[in-house]
Residue frames as a rotation matrix with the C-alpha (Angstrom) as fourth column:
MET 1
-0.626 0.601 0.496 -88.17
0.179 0.731 -0.659 -116.95
-0.759 -0.323 -0.566 5.84
MET 2
0.334 0.793 -0.510 -90.27
-0.348 -0.399 -0.848 -115.04
-0.876 0.461 0.143 3.32
TYR 3
-0.070 -0.431 -0.900 -87.90
-0.993 -0.058 0.105 -115.91
-0.097 0.900 -0.424 0.49
LEU 4
-0.943 -0.217 0.252 -88.11
-0.222 0.975 0.008 -119.61
-0.247 -0.049 -0.968 1.38
ARG 5
-0.168 0.963 0.211 -91.90
0.219 0.245 -0.944 -119.41
-0.961 -0.113 -0.252 1.21
LYS 6
0.364 0.256 -0.896 -91.71
-0.715 -0.539 -0.445 -117.62
-0.596 0.803 -0.013 -2.14
GLU 7
-0.578 -0.651 -0.491 -89.39
-0.816 0.467 0.341 -120.27
0.007 0.598 -0.801 -3.51
ALA 8
-0.828 0.305 0.471 -91.64
0.105 0.909 -0.404 -123.07
-0.551 -0.285 -0.784 -2.23
GLN 9
0.220 0.959 -0.181 -94.72
-0.030 -0.179 -0.983 -121.50
-0.975 0.222 -0.011 -3.82
ALA 10
0.153 -0.235 -0.960 -92.86
-0.931 -0.361 -0.060 -120.96
-0.332 0.903 -0.274 -7.08
ARG 11
-0.856 -0.514 -0.053 -91.68
-0.507 0.816 0.279 -124.56
-0.100 0.266 -0.959 -7.22
ALA 12
-0.531 0.739 0.415 -95.18
0.313 0.626 -0.714 -125.85
-0.787 -0.249 -0.564 -6.48
PHE 13
0.354 0.673 -0.650 -96.73
-0.344 -0.552 -0.759 -123.50
-0.870 0.492 0.036 -9.05
LEU 14
-0.024 -0.465 -0.885 -94.26
-0.989 -0.117 0.089 -124.36
-0.145 0.877 -0.457 -11.80
ALA 15
-0.880 -0.326 0.346 -94.56
-0.323 0.944 0.066 -128.10
-0.349 -0.054 -0.936 -11.08
GLN 16
0.024 0.974 0.226 -98.22
-0.182 0.227 -0.957 -128.12
-0.983 -0.018 0.183 -12.12
ALA 17
-0.470 -0.149 0.870 -98.90
0.699 0.539 0.470 -129.83
-0.538 0.829 -0.149 -15.45
VAL 18
0.107 0.572 0.813 -101.37
0.813 -0.521 0.260 -127.07
0.572 0.633 -0.521 -16.32
THR 19
-0.826 -0.441 0.350 -100.72
0.214 -0.821 -0.529 -123.47
0.521 -0.362 0.773 -15.31
PRO 20
-0.383 0.709 -0.592 -103.03
0.901 0.146 -0.409 -122.74
-0.203 -0.690 -0.694 -12.36
THR 21
-0.347 0.361 0.866 -105.60
0.313 -0.826 0.469 -120.00
0.884 0.433 0.173 -12.88
ASP 22
0.835 0.547 0.060 -106.79
0.072 -0.216 0.974 -120.13
0.545 -0.809 -0.220 -9.26
LEU 23
-0.114 -0.975 0.190 -103.97
-0.024 -0.189 -0.982 -118.59
0.993 -0.116 -0.002 -7.22
THR 24
0.759 0.494 0.424 -105.49
-0.431 -0.107 0.896 -119.31
0.488 -0.863 0.132 -3.80
ASP 25
0.875 -0.458 -0.158 -102.64
0.469 0.718 0.514 -121.69
-0.122 -0.524 0.843 -3.00
TYR 26
-0.101 -0.939 0.329 -100.07
0.976 -0.157 -0.150 -119.14
0.192 0.306 0.932 -4.22
PRO 27
0.776 0.568 -0.275 -100.84
0.618 -0.771 0.151 -115.89
-0.127 -0.288 -0.949 -2.37
LEU 28
0.145 -0.795 -0.589 -97.28
0.203 -0.558 0.804 -114.55
-0.968 -0.236 0.081 -2.52
ILE 29
-0.717 -0.331 0.614 -97.15
0.631 0.065 0.773 -115.01
-0.295 0.941 0.162 -6.27
ALA 30
0.150 0.885 0.440 -100.60
0.954 -0.247 0.173 -113.45
0.262 0.394 -0.881 -6.69
ALA 31
0.635 0.109 -0.765 -99.55
0.531 -0.781 0.329 -110.42
-0.562 -0.615 -0.554 -4.63
GLU 32
-0.182 -0.857 -0.483 -96.72
0.070 -0.501 0.863 -109.57
-0.981 0.123 0.151 -7.02
ILE 33
-0.150 0.200 0.968 -98.47
0.968 0.229 0.103 -109.88
-0.201 0.953 -0.228 -10.38
GLY 34
0.675 0.363 0.643 -98.15
0.580 -0.799 -0.158 -106.54
0.456 0.479 -0.750 -12.11
ILE 35
0.892 -0.447 0.070 -95.34
-0.386 -0.671 0.634 -105.48
-0.236 -0.592 -0.770 -9.75
THR 36
0.026 -0.910 0.414 -92.55
-0.299 0.388 0.872 -108.02
-0.954 -0.147 -0.262 -10.06
ALA 37
-0.967 -0.225 0.116 -93.75
0.034 0.340 0.940 -109.40
-0.251 0.913 -0.322 -13.39
GLN 38
-0.594 0.748 -0.296 -96.86
-0.797 -0.500 0.338 -109.41
0.104 0.436 0.894 -15.55
SER 39
0.319 0.719 -0.618 -98.02
-0.538 0.674 0.506 -112.99
0.780 0.172 0.602 -14.98
ALA 40
0.787 0.033 0.616 -98.03
-0.569 0.426 0.704 -115.58
-0.238 -0.904 0.354 -12.22
THR 41
0.854 -0.496 0.158 -95.68
0.521 0.803 -0.289 -117.77
0.016 0.329 0.944 -14.24
GLN 42
0.296 -0.765 0.572 -93.23
0.208 -0.532 -0.820 -114.91
0.932 0.362 0.002 -14.67
VAL 43
0.434 -0.104 0.895 -93.36
-0.814 -0.471 0.340 -114.05
0.386 -0.876 -0.288 -10.94
ALA 44
0.928 -0.061 0.368 -92.72
-0.140 0.857 0.496 -117.70
-0.346 -0.512 0.786 -10.08
GLN 45
0.652 -0.726 0.218 -89.75
0.637 0.369 -0.677 -117.79
0.411 0.580 0.703 -12.44
VAL 46
0.264 -0.534 0.803 -88.32
-0.366 -0.826 -0.429 -114.63
0.893 -0.181 -0.413 -10.86
TYR 47
0.688 0.044 0.724 -88.57
-0.722 0.146 0.677 -116.33
-0.076 -0.988 0.132 -7.44
ILE 48
0.902 -0.362 0.234 -86.70
0.365 0.930 0.032 -119.39
-0.229 0.056 0.972 -8.74
ASN 49
0.446 -0.763 0.468 -84.00
0.434 -0.273 -0.858 -117.25
0.782 0.586 0.209 -10.37
LEU 50
0.320 -0.295 0.900 -83.52
-0.669 -0.744 -0.006 -115.21
0.671 -0.600 -0.435 -7.19
ALA 51
0.886 0.015 0.464 -83.32
-0.371 0.624 0.688 -118.38
-0.279 -0.781 0.559 -5.09
PHE 52
0.733 -0.656 0.183 -80.53
0.658 0.613 -0.438 -119.67
0.175 0.441 0.880 -7.33
GLN 53
0.218 -0.659 0.720 -78.66
0.072 -0.725 -0.685 -116.35
0.973 0.201 -0.111 -7.09
TRP 54
0.550 0.037 0.834 -79.12
-0.767 -0.372 0.523 -116.19
0.330 -0.927 -0.176 -3.32
GLU 55
0.969 -0.212 0.125 -77.71
0.145 0.902 0.406 -119.71
-0.199 -0.375 0.905 -2.94
SER 56
0.406 -0.861 0.307 -74.54
0.695 0.072 -0.716 -118.67
0.594 0.504 0.627 -4.77
VAL 57
0.039 -0.354 0.934 -74.12
-0.305 -0.895 -0.326 -115.44
0.952 -0.272 -0.143 -2.82
GLY 58
0.769 0.353 0.533 -75.13
-0.600 0.110 0.792 -117.10
0.221 -0.929 0.297 0.45
ALA 59
0.841 -0.515 -0.168 -72.44
0.528 0.848 0.043 -119.75
0.120 -0.125 0.985 0.10
ALA 60
-0.012 -0.877 0.481 -69.78
0.519 -0.416 -0.747 -117.10
0.855 0.241 0.460 -0.44
LEU 61
0.200 0.166 0.966 -71.07
-0.585 -0.770 0.253 -115.04
0.786 -0.616 -0.057 2.50
GLU 62
0.970 0.211 0.118 -71.03
-0.223 0.589 0.777 -118.07
0.094 -0.780 0.619 4.78
THR 63
0.474 -0.872 -0.123 -67.42
0.749 0.473 -0.465 -118.82
0.463 0.128 0.877 3.88
VAL 64
-0.252 -0.556 0.792 -66.38
0.066 -0.826 -0.559 -115.28
0.965 -0.089 0.245 4.82
ARG 65
0.351 0.518 0.780 -68.55
-0.701 -0.407 0.586 -115.13
0.620 -0.753 0.220 7.94
LEU 66
0.995 0.082 -0.049 -67.73
-0.035 0.791 0.611 -118.54
0.089 -0.606 0.790 9.37
GLY 67
0.303 -0.953 -0.012 -64.05
0.685 0.227 -0.692 -118.19
0.662 0.202 0.722 8.51
ALA 68
-0.205 -0.338 0.918 -63.87
-0.278 -0.880 -0.386 -114.93
0.938 -0.334 0.087 10.45
ILE 69
0.670 0.511 0.538 -65.69
-0.664 0.089 0.743 -116.41
0.332 -0.855 0.399 13.43
ASN 70
0.886 -0.363 -0.289 -63.36
0.404 0.910 0.096 -119.40
0.228 -0.202 0.952 13.50
THR 71
-0.013 -0.955 0.296 -60.25
0.538 -0.257 -0.803 -117.23
0.843 0.149 0.517 13.26
ILE 72
-0.032 0.063 0.998 -61.46
-0.592 -0.805 0.032 -114.89
0.805 -0.590 0.063 16.02
GLU 73
0.869 0.443 0.221 -62.35
-0.441 0.489 0.753 -117.79
0.225 -0.752 0.620 18.31
THR 74
0.762 -0.629 -0.151 -58.88
0.645 0.759 0.088 -119.28
0.059 -0.165 0.985 17.93
ALA 75
0.437 -0.610 0.661 -56.96
-0.023 -0.742 -0.670 -115.99
0.899 0.278 -0.338 18.00
THR 76
0.237 -0.458 -0.857 -54.25
0.924 0.378 0.054 -115.75
0.299 -0.805 0.513 20.63
ASN 77
-0.606 -0.422 -0.674 -53.93
0.633 -0.769 -0.087 -111.96
-0.482 -0.479 0.733 20.65
ALA 78
0.238 0.753 -0.614 -55.79
0.235 -0.658 -0.716 -108.75
-0.942 0.026 -0.334 19.86
SER 79
-0.399 -0.477 -0.783 -53.72
-0.620 -0.488 0.614 -108.12
-0.675 0.731 -0.101 16.74
GLN 80
-0.972 0.072 0.223 -55.00
0.194 0.785 0.589 -111.31
-0.132 0.615 -0.777 15.11
ILE 81
-0.127 0.989 -0.082 -58.58
0.812 0.056 -0.582 -110.29
-0.570 -0.140 -0.809 15.89
THR 82
0.157 0.126 -0.979 -58.04
-0.189 -0.970 -0.155 -106.80
-0.969 0.210 -0.129 14.46
GLN 83
-0.754 -0.509 -0.416 -56.48
-0.513 0.059 0.857 -108.23
-0.411 0.859 -0.306 11.30
THR 84
-0.789 0.523 0.323 -59.34
0.585 0.800 0.132 -110.71
-0.189 0.293 -0.937 10.93
LEU 85
0.144 0.887 -0.439 -61.96
0.585 -0.435 -0.685 -107.99
-0.798 -0.158 -0.581 11.33
THR 86
-0.151 -0.287 -0.946 -60.20
-0.525 -0.787 0.323 -105.81
-0.837 0.546 -0.032 8.76
SER 87
-0.970 -0.234 -0.072 -60.14
-0.194 0.557 0.808 -108.70
-0.149 0.797 -0.585 6.30
PHE 88
-0.493 0.859 0.138 -63.77
0.767 0.504 -0.397 -109.52
-0.410 -0.089 -0.908 7.07
PHE 89
0.244 0.621 -0.745 -64.99
0.189 -0.784 -0.592 -105.97
-0.951 0.004 -0.309 6.43
THR 90
-0.487 -0.482 -0.728 -62.96
-0.646 -0.362 0.672 -105.74
-0.587 0.798 -0.135 3.22
ALA 91
-0.971 0.150 0.186 -64.50
0.225 0.833 0.506 -108.99
-0.079 0.533 -0.842 2.00
MET 92
-0.167 0.976 -0.137 -67.99
0.772 0.043 -0.634 -107.80
-0.613 -0.212 -0.761 2.92
GLU 93
-0.005 0.104 -0.995 -67.48
-0.304 -0.948 -0.097 -104.53
-0.953 0.302 0.036 1.04
ALA 94
-0.900 -0.383 -0.208 -66.70
-0.320 0.258 0.911 -106.57
-0.295 0.887 -0.355 -2.08
PHE 95
-0.579 0.763 0.287 -70.25
0.770 0.627 -0.114 -107.96
-0.267 0.155 -0.951 -1.95
ASN 96
0.343 0.726 -0.596 -71.58
0.483 -0.680 -0.551 -104.40
-0.806 -0.099 -0.584 -2.22
ALA 97
-0.546 -0.640 -0.540 -69.29
-0.154 -0.557 0.816 -103.38
-0.823 0.529 0.206 -5.08
PRO 98
0.456 0.713 -0.533 -71.01
-0.673 -0.116 -0.730 -102.77
-0.582 0.692 0.427 -8.41
ALA 99
0.420 -0.247 0.873 -70.53
0.400 0.914 0.066 -105.60
-0.815 0.321 0.482 -10.89
């Protein structure tokens, strides 16, 4: 939920014709200036970049997750469930592997 709010604030901030100097409407961006990036514009851009990356990773995660659920729900024996879980955990470990 927090990341959705950050993305929404970033989109609203970056959509302004003139860069806002009053950050009252962008409290999440204001809170991260000097931590995540040095300016409000840079923080907003980081939020947008992370949202794009999360969408890509999220789609891949959903494929693995929902595929495993579907296979388990339609399994006819314990062996199929065990094999599905093994495949699921292997796939999930790949998300943690260094690039």
